[in-house]
C-alpha angles and dihedrals in degrees: 000000000000115000095245094167090064091051091048091050093050093049094045094048091046091057094042091053088064095048135069119276093250089068090057089052089055099043094053098041110037119108097267095042092121091065108085096196091051091047090052093048092049090048091053093046094050093044089053092052094046089050088053090052096055094041101042111023115081093213090065100039111142095017126123118230090248090057094065116108139196087257087062089051091050091057094055117111130203089255091060092055091043092054090052093050090047090056091048092047095051108074090182096055104120092199089069105029098089094045092045093051091050091051092048090061089058094043088236096128132044113270094227130040105198124145095276092051092051090049090052092049090053090049092051092052092044090053091054094048091046091050092057092043090055089050093049096247097111132034100205144025110226092187093055091055092063120104110248121221119222108237117233116244113259123218114248110246112207144146120255118230089260092052091047088054091052091048093050091047091056091047092051101040105024089233113166093011114128141195117356092352090061094041094053098037095107091060093061106026097102094046097042094044091053094042099048092045091049091054092048092042098051110019090233118166112247093242090053092051095045093052091063127099127209090255090063091068118090109195094184089065098023092235138128129206110229138176106234128215103284096034101277118140116230139179111230124192126217133189129267089248091054090047091058093053092046093050092050091051096044091048089056090048093051091049092047098049100027089214138128117270092246090067100046121087111224095239122029145167119253087268092058096253120138109269116248131226093246091055091053091048090054096048093046089053090048094053095039094053091047095048101035103026127259096276094057098027099054092067093053114103131167089265089056087059087057089051089048090054091048095052094045093046093046091055096041092049093055093257094303098171094176093054090047089052089056092046093052092041092230117171092210131043087218090070092051092046092075087077092051088050091050091050092057088085087072095058092098089060090062098052092113097039094111095040112120094017094095 
């Protein structure tokens, strides 16, 4: 399994080196400071805001990010934070486009700025200000004074069992692929067949799946050891069918690289490098558009495969929401409940389910 904690530490420390010391005090002492992924996200969010301060606020013109102090934070008003969030929210704002694109290249700013992202940014800033209020360093929290918008509920996009079957058929046979995708299908068929089925079979997040090595898979028990979002380790089960596809692919990998399992990432490029999230996003889109048509396929992402697993499992388990929560490794039942809400549209189909039982 990849040493993700080392990568987290390097990224966090790299960002903190460019920020004032008070940010380090917050990142390593706030209530979720044992969660490396949360620490990294907070570090990115705060860095982004401090960069905005020195580049857009006249009082800090000419300063470096590292020159900012808690006294500068104390002088911030709710309007200052609101202006920042307005810039982030508006993807068409030309004042911010160039700076945003430069930051994207460095992965120092979130790639998307939808309503949920803006809400998270506000929460990150609010947590920092609250931390220093509790410790007597600040008297107010300018982020907490902002009016919060209630986010509209989004429809769950997922593949039906029939659509999943069509997708898997295209992955396995290359049917409906065209051009280079069809010509090179044989190169990737073992890997992609195992990978797509694993995602649909377990509901794993792509990042969780890609962090695994071959040695993490136990075929006697049909389980895999993964590092979950947040850093927790978890044992995830997969089906006998999935095990067969995984074993075929891993056997080919061992033969190709003539190396011990401990040194082979579970899913790799043709050069043997660990596959990246963006590559999986591209291949899922390729197969989805070919099997379902461009209109339906273009909205399918790896995360939609997770949603597809959730909806299929929820129905097959007799609507066992607690078991689904465990499968998805959600910390809150409220997060899992979106799938129960989405399944309510099927209630009309069950109107005769008790007929004949009385």
